[in-house]
C-alpha positions in Angstrom: 45.1 -0.8 25.4 42.1 -1.1 27.7 40.8 2.3 26.5 40.9 1.0 22.9 39.0 -2.2 23.9 36.4 -0.1 25.7 36.0 2.1 22.7 35.6 -0.8 20.3 33.0 -2.4 22.6 31.1 0.8 22.8 31.2 1.3 19.0 30.0 -2.3 18.5 27.1 -1.8 20.9 26.1 1.4 19.2 26.3 -0.3 15.8 24.2 -3.2 16.9 21.6 -0.9 18.5 21.4 1.1 15.2 20.7 -2.1 13.3 18.0 -3.3 15.6 15.5 -0.8 14.1 15.8 -2.5 10.7 13.3 -5.2 11.6 10.5 -2.8 12.6 7.3 -3.2 10.7 6.2 -0.4 8.4 3.4 2.0 9.4 -0.1 1.3 8.1 0.2 4.2 5.6 3.4 2.8 4.2 1.8 -0.5 3.4 -0.3 1.1 0.8 2.5 2.9 -1.1 3.2 1.3 -4.4 1.3 -0.3 -7.3 -1.5 -2.8 -6.8 -3.2 -4.9 -9.5 -6.8 -6.0 -9.4 -8.0 -9.5 -10.0 -9.1 -10.1 -13.6 -12.5 -8.6 -14.3 -15.1 -9.4 -17.1 -15.0 -6.9 -19.8 -18.6 -5.6 -20.1 -18.1 -4.1 -23.6 -16.0 -6.7 -25.3 -14.3 -10.0 -25.2 -11.9 -11.2 -22.5 -10.9 -10.1 -19.1 -9.0 -7.1 -18.0 -7.2 -5.8 -14.9 -6.7 -2.4 -13.4 -3.8 -1.0 -11.5 -4.0 1.3 -8.5 -0.8 3.3 -7.5 -0.6 5.0 -4.1 2.1 7.6 -3.6 3.6 8.8 -0.3 2.5 12.4 -1.0 -1.1 11.3 -0.9 -1.7 11.3 -4.7 -3.2 8.3 -6.4 -3.5 7.0 -9.9 -5.8 4.4 -11.2 -5.4 2.9 -14.7 -8.9 2.0 -15.8 -10.1 0.1 -18.8 -11.0 2.6 -21.5 -10.4 5.7 -19.4 -6.6 5.5 -19.1 -4.8 7.0 -16.1 -7.0 8.9 -13.7 -5.4 10.8 -10.9 -6.8 11.4 -7.4 -5.9 11.7 -3.7 -5.9 9.2 -0.9 -5.7 9.2 2.9 -6.3 7.1 5.9 -9.0 8.3 8.3 -10.8 6.6 11.1 -9.3 3.2 10.2 -10.6 3.5 6.6 -9.1 4.3 3.2 -10.6 7.4 1.7 -10.1 7.8 -2.1 -11.0 11.0 -3.8 -11.3 10.2 -7.5 -14.2 10.0 -10.1 -15.9 7.5 -7.8 -14.9 8.8 -4.3 -15.5 6.7 -1.4 -14.5 5.1 1.9 -13.2 1.6 2.1 -12.6 -0.9 4.9 -9.3 -2.6 4.2 -7.3 -5.6 5.3 -3.8 -6.7 4.4 -2.9 -10.4 4.1 -0.2 -12.6 2.7 2.6 -10.7 4.3 1.1 -7.3 3.2 1.1 -8.3 -0.5 -2.7 -8.8 -0.8 -5.1 -5.9 -0.1 -8.8 -6.4 0.3 -11.0 -3.3 -0.1 -14.7 -3.3 0.9 -16.7 -0.2 -0.2 -18.5 1.4 2.7 -21.4 2.5 0.5 -22.0 -0.6 -1.7 -20.3 -3.4 0.1 -18.4 -4.2 -3.2 -15.2 -6.2 -2.4 -12.0 -6.1 -4.4 -8.7 -7.9 -4.0 -5.5 -6.3 -5.1 -2.0 -7.8 -5.3 1.1 -5.7 -4.7 3.3 -5.5 -7.8 
């Protein structure tokens, strides 16, 4: 009977220890993965506003859905604390996450242009 109690206690301790990893925060790279939507932008060629979506995949591929241009594929990576996007307008961006990692702010290294995206 004592052996059974000891085995049950050991099993429970192992089970609890395995669950303790469930609360760990995701890595910086994992925070990007998914679809993000831009804030509304003014349409320079017509009436009304529009938004764009940016989708980051775990394999390093990237797709932006741009007004008038459709879906445009590219590649992304993190390097030196910056987001590097290789697409029709390649560039490096400083980034910050906020609102429990549901808001992403990108600042272009070359132009200083700032864009806020919301996780979908």
